[in-house]
C-alpha positions as CSV (number, residue, x, y, z in Angstrom):
1,M,-20.5,18.9,8.1
2,F,-20.7,20.5,11.6
3,K,-24.3,21.6,10.8
4,E,-25.2,17.9,10.4
5,K,-24.3,16.8,13.9
6,S,-27.7,17.3,15.6
7,K,-29.5,15.5,12.7
8,L,-27.0,12.6,12.9
9,G,-27.2,12.2,16.6
10,K,-31.0,12.1,16.5
11,S,-31.0,9.7,13.7
12,I,-28.3,7.4,15.2
13,S,-30.5,7.2,18.3
14,L,-33.5,6.3,16.2
15,I,-31.8,3.6,14.1
16,L,-30.1,2.0,17.1
17,G,-33.0,2.1,19.5
18,G,-36.0,2.2,17.1
19,S,-36.7,0.6,13.8
20,L,-35.0,0.8,10.4
21,V,-36.9,2.3,7.5
22,L,-37.9,-0.7,5.6
23,S,-40.7,0.6,3.3
24,V,-40.3,0.1,-0.4
25,V,-40.9,3.3,-2.3
26,P,-42.8,3.0,-5.6
27,V,-40.6,3.7,-8.7
28,A,-41.1,7.1,-10.3
29,S,-38.7,8.1,-13.0
30,A,-37.1,11.6,-12.5
31,A,-38.0,12.2,-16.1
32,G,-40.0,10.3,-18.7
33,S,-37.7,8.0,-20.5
34,S,-39.0,9.2,-23.9
35,T,-37.7,12.7,-23.1
36,L,-34.1,11.4,-22.4
37,A,-31.4,10.8,-25.0
38,P,-30.1,7.2,-24.9
39,Y,-27.1,6.7,-22.6
40,K,-24.9,3.7,-21.7
41,L,-24.0,3.6,-18.0
42,T,-21.0,1.9,-16.5
43,L,-20.9,0.4,-13.0
44,Y,-17.5,-0.4,-11.5
45,Y,-17.4,-2.6,-8.4
46,P,-15.1,-5.2,-6.8
47,G,-15.9,-8.8,-7.6
48,S,-15.3,-11.7,-10.0
49,P,-16.7,-11.5,-13.5
50,A,-19.6,-14.1,-14.0
51,K,-20.2,-16.4,-16.9
52,D,-23.8,-15.1,-17.4
53,E,-22.9,-11.5,-16.8
54,A,-23.9,-10.5,-20.4
55,Q,-27.4,-12.0,-19.9
56,I,-27.9,-9.9,-16.7
57,E,-26.7,-6.8,-18.6
58,A,-29.1,-7.4,-21.4
59,K,-32.1,-7.9,-19.1
60,M,-31.1,-4.9,-17.0
61,S,-30.6,-2.8,-20.1
62,R,-34.1,-3.6,-21.4
63,Y,-35.6,-2.6,-18.1
64,L,-33.5,0.5,-17.7
65,T,-34.3,1.6,-21.2
66,D,-38.0,1.7,-20.3
67,K,-37.3,3.5,-17.0
68,I,-34.6,6.0,-17.8
69,N,-33.6,5.3,-21.4
70,A,-30.3,3.8,-20.4
71,T,-28.3,0.6,-20.9
72,I,-25.7,-0.8,-18.5
73,D,-22.2,-2.1,-18.7
74,L,-21.3,-4.1,-15.5
75,I,-17.6,-3.9,-14.8
76,P,-16.6,-6.1,-11.9
77,I,-12.9,-6.1,-11.0
78,D,-11.3,-9.0,-9.0
79,W,-10.8,-7.9,-5.4
80,G,-7.1,-8.4,-5.5
81,Q,-6.7,-6.1,-8.5
82,W,-9.4,-3.6,-7.5
83,D,-7.2,-1.0,-5.9
84,S,-4.4,-1.0,-8.5
85,K,-6.7,-1.0,-11.5
86,M,-9.1,1.6,-10.1
87,N,-6.2,3.9,-9.1
88,L,-5.0,3.7,-12.7
89,L,-8.4,4.5,-14.1
90,K,-8.9,7.4,-11.7
91,A,-5.5,8.8,-12.4
92,S,-5.9,8.6,-16.2
93,R,-9.3,10.3,-15.9
94,E,-11.1,7.4,-17.6
95,P,-14.7,8.2,-18.4
96,M,-16.7,6.3,-15.7
97,D,-20.2,6.7,-14.2
98,V,-21.0,4.8,-11.0
99,I,-18.2,3.5,-8.8
100,F,-18.2,1.5,-5.6
101,T,-16.5,3.4,-2.8
102,A,-16.1,3.2,1.0
103,Q,-14.3,4.9,3.9
104,W,-12.1,1.8,4.2
105,N,-11.2,2.0,0.5
106,G,-9.7,5.5,0.3
107,H,-13.0,7.5,-0.1
108,A,-11.8,10.7,1.7
109,N,-8.5,10.6,-0.2
110,D,-10.4,10.2,-3.5
111,V,-12.6,13.1,-2.6
112,A,-9.6,15.3,-2.0
113,K,-8.3,14.2,-5.4
114,K,-11.6,15.2,-7.0
115,V,-12.5,11.6,-8.1
116,F,-16.1,11.9,-7.1
117,L,-18.8,14.5,-7.7
118,A,-20.5,16.2,-4.7
119,L,-24.0,14.8,-5.0
120,D,-25.8,17.5,-3.0
121,D,-24.1,20.7,-4.0
122,A,-26.5,23.1,-5.8
123,K,-23.5,25.2,-6.8
124,G,-21.5,22.2,-8.0
125,P,-20.9,21.3,-11.7
126,A,-23.8,18.8,-11.7
127,G,-26.1,20.6,-9.3
128,N,-27.9,18.9,-6.4
129,L,-28.3,15.5,-8.0
130,L,-29.6,14.0,-4.8
131,S,-32.4,16.5,-4.6
132,K,-33.3,16.3,-8.3
133,Y,-33.0,12.6,-9.0
134,G,-32.6,10.9,-5.7
135,K,-35.9,11.4,-4.0
136,D,-36.5,7.7,-3.4
137,I,-33.1,7.5,-1.7
138,T,-33.8,10.2,0.8
139,K,-37.3,8.7,1.5
140,S,-36.0,5.2,2.2
141,L,-32.5,5.8,3.6
142,D,-32.2,6.7,7.3
143,P,-30.7,10.2,7.5
144,A,-27.9,8.8,9.7
145,F,-26.3,7.3,6.7
146,L,-26.2,10.4,4.5
147,A,-25.3,12.7,7.4
148,G,-22.5,10.4,8.6
149,A,-21.0,9.9,5.1
150,K,-20.5,13.6,4.4
151,V,-17.0,14.9,3.7
152,N,-16.5,18.7,4.2
153,G,-20.3,19.1,4.3
154,H,-21.2,17.2,1.2
155,N,-22.1,13.7,0.1
156,Y,-19.7,12.2,-2.5
157,G,-21.4,8.8,-2.4
158,V,-24.8,7.3,-1.6
159,P,-24.5,4.7,1.2
160,T,-26.1,1.3,0.9
161,N,-29.1,0.9,3.1
162,K,-27.9,-2.0,5.3
163,E,-26.8,-2.8,8.9
164,L,-25.2,0.2,10.7
165,A,-23.2,-1.4,13.5
166,A,-19.9,-3.3,12.9
167,Q,-18.4,-6.4,14.6
168,G,-15.3,-8.4,13.9
169,G,-14.9,-12.2,14.0
170,V,-14.2,-15.3,12.0
171,I,-16.0,-17.6,9.6
172,Y,-15.0,-21.2,9.5
173,R,-15.9,-24.5,7.9
174,K,-18.2,-26.1,10.4
175,D,-18.3,-29.4,8.5
176,I,-14.5,-29.7,8.8
177,A,-14.7,-28.7,12.5
178,S,-17.2,-31.4,13.2
179,Q,-15.0,-34.0,11.4
180,L,-12.0,-33.0,13.5
181,G,-14.0,-32.8,16.8
182,L,-13.4,-29.0,17.2
183,T,-17.0,-27.8,17.5
184,A,-17.0,-27.4,21.3
185,Q,-13.7,-25.6,21.3
186,L,-14.9,-23.2,18.6
187,N,-18.1,-22.5,20.5
188,A,-16.0,-21.4,23.4
189,V,-13.7,-19.0,21.5
190,K,-13.6,-15.5,22.9
191,T,-10.2,-14.1,21.9
192,V,-7.8,-14.5,19.0
193,N,-5.4,-16.5,21.3
194,D,-8.2,-19.0,21.8
195,L,-7.9,-19.9,18.1
196,A,-4.3,-21.1,18.4
197,P,-4.9,-24.8,19.5
198,I,-7.7,-25.1,17.0
199,L,-5.6,-23.9,14.1
200,A,-2.8,-26.2,15.2
201,K,-5.1,-29.2,15.0
202,V,-6.3,-28.2,11.6
203,K,-2.7,-27.9,10.4
204,A,-1.8,-31.3,11.8
205,K,-4.9,-33.2,10.7
206,K,-5.5,-31.4,7.3
207,P,-2.0,-30.7,5.9
208,S,-3.4,-29.7,2.5
209,M,-5.8,-27.2,4.1
210,T,-4.9,-23.6,5.0
211,P,-5.9,-23.2,8.7
212,L,-6.3,-19.4,8.5
213,F,-6.6,-17.3,5.3
214,L,-5.6,-13.6,5.7
215,R,-5.1,-10.9,3.2
216,D,-4.6,-7.1,3.2
217,G,-7.7,-5.6,4.9
218,E,-8.9,-8.9,6.3
219,T,-6.8,-9.5,9.4
220,F,-7.1,-9.3,13.2
221,N,-5.9,-5.7,12.9
222,S,-8.6,-4.6,10.4
223,H,-10.5,-1.6,11.7
224,Y,-13.7,-3.6,12.4
225,F,-11.7,-6.1,14.5
226,I,-9.3,-4.0,16.4
227,Q,-11.9,-1.3,17.0
228,Q,-10.1,1.7,15.5
229,D,-11.9,4.7,14.1
230,Y,-9.8,6.3,11.4
231,L,-12.1,9.3,11.3
232,G,-13.4,8.7,7.8
233,D,-10.8,6.9,5.8
234,T,-8.7,3.9,7.0
235,T,-6.0,4.5,4.4
236,I,-5.1,7.8,6.1
237,E,-3.1,7.5,9.3
238,G,-4.5,8.9,12.6
239,L,-7.2,7.3,14.7
240,I,-9.0,7.0,18.0
241,R,-10.4,3.9,19.5
242,K,-14.1,3.2,18.9
243,D,-14.5,1.3,22.1
244,G,-12.9,4.0,24.4
245,T,-13.5,7.5,25.5
246,S,-10.3,9.3,24.4
247,T,-10.4,11.7,21.5
248,K,-6.7,12.1,21.2
249,V,-5.6,11.3,17.6
250,I,-2.8,8.6,17.6
251,T,-1.2,6.4,15.1
252,R,-1.9,2.7,14.9
253,F,1.6,2.0,16.4
254,D,0.7,4.0,19.5
255,D,-2.2,1.6,20.2
256,K,-1.0,-1.3,22.5
257,K,-3.9,-3.6,21.5
258,Y,-2.8,-3.2,17.8
259,M,0.8,-4.0,18.6
260,D,-0.1,-7.0,20.7
261,Q,-2.3,-8.3,17.9
262,L,0.6,-7.9,15.4
263,S,2.8,-10.1,17.6
264,L,0.1,-12.7,17.9
265,T,-0.5,-12.8,14.2
266,R,3.2,-13.0,13.5
267,S,3.4,-16.1,15.8
268,F,0.5,-17.7,13.8
269,Y,2.3,-17.0,10.6
270,K,5.6,-18.5,11.8
271,K,3.8,-21.7,12.9
272,G,2.3,-22.1,9.4
273,Y,-1.3,-21.4,10.3
274,I,-1.6,-18.5,7.8
275,N,-1.2,-18.7,4.0
276,K,2.3,-17.7,3.0
277,D,1.1,-15.3,0.3
278,A,-1.1,-13.4,2.8
279,A,0.6,-10.0,2.1
280,T,0.2,-10.3,-1.6
281,T,-2.7,-12.5,-2.5
282,Q,-5.4,-11.2,-4.8
283,L,-8.1,-13.5,-3.5
284,S,-10.9,-12.3,-1.3
285,G,-11.8,-14.3,1.8
286,Q,-14.9,-15.4,0.1
287,D,-13.1,-16.6,-3.0
288,A,-10.5,-18.4,-0.9
289,L,-13.3,-20.3,0.9
290,K,-14.8,-21.1,-2.5
291,K,-11.6,-22.9,-3.5
292,G,-12.4,-25.5,-0.8
293,N,-8.9,-25.7,0.9
294,V,-9.4,-22.9,3.6
295,F,-10.7,-23.6,7.1
296,M,-11.1,-20.1,8.5
297,I,-11.1,-16.4,7.4
298,V,-11.4,-13.1,9.3
299,A,-14.5,-11.0,8.4
300,S,-16.6,-8.0,9.3
301,L,-19.8,-9.7,10.7
302,K,-23.5,-9.1,10.8
303,P,-26.5,-11.4,11.4
304,G,-26.4,-14.2,8.9
305,K,-23.0,-13.3,7.3
306,D,-22.0,-17.0,7.4
307,A,-25.1,-18.1,5.5
308,E,-24.8,-15.2,3.0
309,M,-21.2,-16.0,2.3
310,A,-21.8,-19.8,2.1
311,I,-24.2,-19.2,-0.8
312,A,-21.7,-17.1,-2.6
313,A,-18.9,-19.6,-2.0
314,N,-20.9,-22.7,-3.0
315,L,-20.7,-24.0,0.6
316,A,-24.4,-23.7,1.6
317,G,-24.8,-25.0,5.2
318,K,-21.1,-25.5,5.7
319,L,-20.0,-22.2,7.3
320,Q,-20.3,-20.8,10.8
321,Q,-19.4,-17.4,12.2
322,I,-18.0,-16.5,15.6
323,N,-18.6,-12.9,16.8
324,M,-15.4,-11.8,18.7
325,T,-15.7,-8.1,19.3
326,E,-18.4,-5.8,20.7
327,R,-20.7,-4.0,18.3
328,T,-19.6,-0.5,17.5
329,V,-20.7,2.4,15.3
330,S,-18.4,5.1,13.9
331,T,-18.9,7.5,10.9
332,G,-17.0,4.9,8.9
333,E,-19.9,2.4,9.2
334,T,-22.3,4.9,7.7
335,A,-19.8,5.2,4.7
336,G,-18.8,1.5,4.7
337,S,-20.4,0.8,1.3
338,M,-21.4,3.5,-1.2
339,L,-21.9,4.2,-4.8
340,G,-20.3,7.4,-6.1
341,I,-20.5,9.2,-9.4
342,S,-17.2,9.9,-11.1
343,T,-16.2,13.5,-12.0
344,T,-15.5,12.0,-15.5
345,S,-19.1,10.9,-16.0
346,K,-20.7,12.2,-19.2
347,N,-24.2,12.1,-17.7
348,P,-24.2,12.4,-13.9
349,A,-28.0,12.9,-13.9
350,R,-28.6,9.5,-15.5
351,A,-26.1,7.9,-13.1
352,M,-28.1,9.3,-10.1
353,M,-31.3,8.1,-11.6
354,F,-29.8,4.6,-11.7
355,I,-28.6,4.7,-8.1
356,N,-32.1,6.0,-7.1
357,L,-33.6,2.9,-8.8
358,L,-31.3,0.6,-6.9
359,H,-32.7,2.1,-3.7
360,S,-36.4,1.8,-4.7
361,D,-37.0,-0.8,-7.5
362,K,-37.2,-4.3,-6.1
363,Y,-37.1,-6.0,-9.4
364,L,-33.9,-4.2,-10.6
365,N,-32.2,-4.5,-7.3
366,N,-32.7,-8.3,-7.2
367,L,-31.9,-8.8,-10.8
368,L,-28.5,-7.2,-10.3
369,N,-27.9,-9.2,-7.0
370,F,-29.3,-12.6,-7.8
371,G,-29.8,-12.8,-11.6
372,I,-32.7,-14.2,-13.5
373,Q,-35.6,-16.1,-11.9
374,G,-35.8,-19.7,-13.1
375,E,-32.1,-19.7,-14.1
376,H,-30.0,-18.4,-11.3
377,Y,-32.6,-18.6,-8.5
378,E,-36.1,-20.0,-7.9
379,K,-38.8,-18.6,-5.7
380,V,-39.7,-20.7,-2.6
381,S,-42.2,-18.0,-1.5
382,S,-42.7,-14.3,-2.3
383,E,-39.5,-13.3,-0.4
384,I,-37.5,-16.6,0.0
385,I,-35.4,-18.0,-2.9
386,K,-33.2,-21.0,-3.5
387,P,-30.4,-21.6,-6.1
388,G,-31.6,-22.2,-9.6
389,P,-30.1,-24.7,-12.2
390,N,-27.6,-22.1,-13.4
391,A,-26.8,-20.5,-10.0
392,A,-23.1,-21.0,-10.4
393,N,-23.1,-18.9,-13.6
394,Y,-24.2,-15.7,-11.7
395,N,-23.6,-15.3,-8.0
396,P,-21.9,-12.0,-7.2
397,G,-22.4,-12.3,-3.4
398,A,-22.4,-8.5,-3.2
399,T,-25.8,-7.5,-1.9
400,W,-24.2,-5.2,0.6
401,M,-22.9,-3.0,-2.2
402,F,-25.9,-2.1,-4.2
403,G,-28.7,0.3,-3.1
404,N,-31.2,-0.9,-0.6
405,Q,-30.4,-4.3,0.9
406,F,-33.8,-4.4,2.5
407,L,-35.3,-5.0,-1.0
408,N,-33.2,-8.2,-1.3
409,Y,-34.7,-11.6,-1.3
410,V,-33.5,-14.0,1.4
411,W,-32.0,-17.4,0.6
412,N,-33.7,-20.5,2.0
413,T,-30.5,-21.3,3.9
414,E,-30.7,-17.9,5.7
415,A,-32.9,-16.9,8.7
416,P,-36.3,-15.9,7.4
417,D,-36.3,-13.0,9.8
418,K,-32.9,-11.8,8.6
419,W,-34.0,-8.1,8.3
420,A,-35.5,-8.1,11.8
421,Q,-32.2,-9.5,13.1
422,F,-30.4,-6.6,11.5
423,K,-32.6,-4.2,13.5
424,T,-31.7,-6.0,16.7
425,F,-28.0,-6.0,15.8
426,N,-28.0,-2.2,15.6
427,K,-29.6,-1.7,19.0
428,G,-27.2,-1.0,21.9
429,A,-24.0,-0.8,19.8
430,K,-21.2,1.3,21.3
431,L,-20.9,4.7,19.7
432,S,-17.4,6.0,18.8
433,P,-16.6,9.3,20.6
434,A,-16.0,10.8,17.1
435,L,-19.4,9.6,15.6
436,G,-20.4,12.1,12.9
437,F,-17.0,13.4,12.1
438,T,-15.2,12.8,8.8
439,F,-11.7,14.1,8.2
440,N,-11.3,16.5,5.2
441,A,-7.9,15.6,3.7
442,Q,-7.8,18.6,1.4
443,P,-5.5,20.8,3.6
444,V,-2.9,18.1,3.7
445,K,-3.6,16.2,0.5
446,S,0.1,16.0,-0.7
447,Q,1.2,14.6,2.7
448,V,-1.8,12.1,2.6
449,A,-0.9,11.0,-0.8
450,A,2.7,10.3,0.3
451,L,1.6,8.5,3.4
452,V,-0.8,6.3,1.4
453,T,2.2,5.3,-0.8
454,V,4.4,4.4,2.2
455,R,1.5,2.5,3.8
456,S,1.1,0.3,0.7
457,K,4.7,-0.9,1.1
458,Y,4.5,-2.1,4.7
459,I,1.0,-2.5,6.2
460,A,-0.1,-5.7,4.4
461,G,3.0,-7.5,5.5
462,L,2.8,-6.3,9.1
463,E,-0.9,-7.1,9.6
464,T,-0.8,-10.5,8.0
465,G,2.2,-11.6,10.0
466,A,4.5,-11.8,7.0
467,I,6.7,-9.0,8.4
468,D,8.0,-9.0,12.0
469,P,6.4,-6.3,14.2
470,S,9.9,-5.0,15.0
471,K,9.7,-3.4,11.5
472,A,7.0,-1.1,12.7
473,A,9.5,1.4,14.0
474,E,11.1,1.6,10.6
475,F,7.6,2.1,9.0
476,Q,6.7,4.9,11.4
477,K,10.1,6.6,10.7
478,K,9.3,6.7,7.0
479,E,5.8,8.0,7.8
480,K,7.3,10.9,9.8
481,A,9.6,11.7,7.0
482,N,6.6,12.0,4.7
483,G,4.4,14.4,6.7
484,L,2.8,12.1,9.4
485,D,2.9,14.8,12.1
486,K,1.3,17.4,9.9
487,V,-1.6,15.0,9.1
488,L,-2.1,14.0,12.7
489,K,-2.1,17.7,13.7
490,E,-4.7,18.5,11.1
491,K,-6.9,15.6,12.1
492,Q,-6.8,16.6,15.7
493,K,-7.5,20.2,14.9
494,Q,-10.6,19.3,12.8
495,L,-11.8,16.8,15.4
496,N,-11.4,19.3,18.2
497,A,-13.5,21.8,16.3
498,F,-16.2,19.2,15.6
499,L,-16.4,18.2,19.3
500,A,-16.4,21.8,20.5
501,A,-19.4,22.5,18.2
502,K,-21.5,19.6,19.7
């Protein structure tokens, strides 16, 4: 991956200070569909199964049969069960084709465990899939994404073409805020502490409503909010701060900002502002809002995230976001949403053809994301859509997961210039000192596996406020007993070598 640094640096500069590649590449099958044997693809991703999912599968399958002689089985798994179910499927070597993956969802660890195929390795078991069947991907996707998502010199997932910078904040019910006279206070929010009197009033005036919904991975200490760069995989301990200059690898508990935020979150929890099941809930923030009894969630933000989520949660026009951190870019952002091909796939070539179409075929991309025109959405103009009569029956709200987001239609409740706003959002973002580096967990894979297990027993409770921060010392002691120092040393060694080669 060291060879990629100059390309990445040049490309990051281009994408942050210039313009994103927005052109739509015409579809061209890697091979004529008539020359290919029929194949049924599987696509695994986090999300709730939809009532009309079978209709979408049927329509996608007819289209894919013509393009690459393939049919599709969509396999969404509820967010709360995603990790546990996928870990079982991966461990049992279940035959799978295309799988959603991300640096914050254990990607580097999965690579070390050989879950995913290298997509650009001419000497690998499937050859250079990206070169053979992903030409539309490399034409439309800025090189920064592929270069930044490499692990040990290779791509094990194709990044979604979307926003590059990251920013933390909250999304809240603006209709409830207006009802309670909280709009001015919310407009003035700058810090997490500023939220305290607002949440207190919601609790007092709306006793049946949860003031603040948190869950594992969606807290004030999530990497996008606390500005921590885990150097390629947030499930593996060892980080530097994205908003600083130090390149010394530390643990989360060595970060004063992190510890202060733990204490503040704990105080919110004890006052009853946070849902009691925060450490164990299987609901996503989006699904929690959809239930109608949640006032605020924590989220990774981008332009129009509130409007996008409002559509998915059946709350159009009722959500508002507050940007609470500076915009930053780390390698993790380039690998924050990807589609990988499982090493158990029976036809990796067809899987790559499918991913390639999601990056280039506007019809297929929007069919997967929005459903069937006239049923799940209706056209307002060539690029603007509104909910259709059966919108509630298919609304995955996952446009950021699949292929090229710049092919997506824009809802009539979103800003018409949404994609131009994305370009502005990327400009001037703070670059992590380790931008371009991804940790290779292979040399310490046994220690990493042990640490991931320890982490799963403590971290959700600590970061949601359910466990007192005083338990952090106990947690770190268990980490040290399971190889923490060796992992930190290896991360520092690899990072130092990367920085020395710049």
